[in-house]
N, C-alpha and C positions, 0 to 999 in steps of 0.2 A: 580843474581842482574840485574838491569835494565840499568846500566850505569850513572844513575842519582846521584844527591848528596843523600847520605843516612845520613846526620848528625843529624837528629831527631832520627832515630833508634839508631845510635851509642851513642846518650844522654841518651836515655832511659835504654839501656843495661848498660851502664857505671854506672847509678844510681843504677840499681838492682845489679851489683856486688860490686860496693862501699859500700853499706850497710852491705853487708856479710864482707866486710873487716874492718868494724868499724869506719866508718866515725865519725868525729867530725863536729863542727860549721865550723872549716876551710876548711875542705874538701867539705862539702856541699855548702858553700860560694864560692870556687873555681869552683864546677861544675855548678852553677848558671852563673858565670862570662863566663867560658870557652864555656858553651853549650847553654845558653841563651842569655846573654848580647852582647857578641862579635859577635854573630850570627845574632842580631837584632830581635831574637825572643820575646825579652822583653826588655825595655827600661833600667831597672836597676835591680839589684838583690834585691830579698825583704829582708827588716829587720826582717820579722816575717814568720814564715812557720805555718801552720795548719793542724790538723787533727781532724776529728770529734770525735773521742774515747779519744785523749790524750788532745787536747786543742791547743793552740797557744803558740809559744816559738820565742823569740828573738834570732837570731843567729847572730846578730850584738849588741854587748854588749852596745853600744851608745843608744840602744833603750829600754834596758831592764828595767831601772828604771822610763820611761817616759810613758809607756803604760800599762794602768790598765788592769787585768783580764789575764795576762799571766802567764804560768807555768815555773817554773824554767828550765834553759838549762840542768840540771841533766835529764830531760824527753826526750832529743834530741834521744837518743838510742832507747827508746820506740816508739817515732814518727816516726822515720826512719823505724823501724821493721815493723810497723803497715801499714805504707805506701807501704813498699815492698810487703808485704803480701797482701793488697788490690789490687794492679798492678798485681802480679803474679795470683792470684785467677780470675781476670778479664780476663787475657789472657787464663787461663786454660779454662775459659767458652767459649772462641773462639773456640778452638779445637773441632774437629768432635767428636761425632755426633751433639753436641750443637750448634756450628756455632754462638754464641750469640756475635753479634757486637753492643749491645745497648750502650757500652762507646763511640762508633764512634758517633753514632747519637747524644748522650748528649754532645759530644764535639762540634758538629756543631751547636747544639741547643743553647749551653751557649756561642756561638762565640769565643770558645777557639781554633778553626781551622778555617782559611778561604782561599778561593781561590785567589790566586795572581799571577800576571806575575813575573817569576823569570828566568833571562837570556833567555828571548825570549819564555819561556815555561808557559803555565798555570799550577801551582803546588798547593798543599795544602801545608799550611804553619801554623805550632802551634803558637799562640797568647795567652798563658795564661796570667792571670794579677794577681797582689799581693794578691788578696783577696781569690784565689783559692786555695782549699786544695792541698797539695804537691801530693797527688796520682792524683789528676786532673790535675795537672801541667805534671807530667810524661806520664800520659795517653793522654794527647794532643799530646805529640811528638810521641807517637805509633799511634795514630790516623790519624794524619797527613801523616806518611809515609805509612801506611795502604791505607790509601784513594788513594794515587798515585802506590801503589804497592799491591793490593788486593791479586792477585793470587800468589805471592810470600809467603804472610803468610798462604793462604789456602793450600799450598802444603809443606811447609818448616818449619813454626814456630813449635818449641818444647819446650815444658815447664816441667820441671822435678817435678813429683808429690812427689819427696823426699826432695829434697834442693830447689828448685823454680828457678834453673837456666833456663834462657832463651836462646836458641840458635837457629840455622837454618840450621839443617841437618836432614831432616826426612828420614833417611836412613831406619831404621828398627823400630823405634818408636816415636810416638810424645809425650809422656808423661814421657821419661826417658833420662837423660844426659848421655854422654859417662862414667862418673865415676859410674853411678847406673843402668846403662843398662842390666848388667849381673845378677844382685841381687835383692833381695826383701829388702835391707837394711831397 
């Protein structure tokens, strides 16, 4: 690690692991509050989250009856799984030999990341907005951290092709976590 604040990375990994733990609206809302609102990465937690395959879901029940075109909250697990899969697949494409960082360029082009002065250092900061898909929100966190710590990702990023766990310990393989390193489960 570089000794700089790695909050965006922590937020992204927390999301990826949280979905596996079976998050509901409460945990997702808390994730937004803890990792995006309190840190200044967005002004307020969204009332609705979006996924291109599943649709839009109100995670704040006060909004569910007032906005047309929403799918029911019972679809939240499907939306979270689809988002996690999209994020994990995107990170898998970054691993060698592909080195595909198109999501970083997309985040920059869409202004989901921007360069700002943070504690007297010029840093990349995620700044997603409420209309972004949930996967774009999570990927903006990774993109901001990757822009500040590219070499770390190039040498240490691991994405398990069995369970989708994201870790940073490229000792023996970049595509298996500790749990799946020894077998072909």
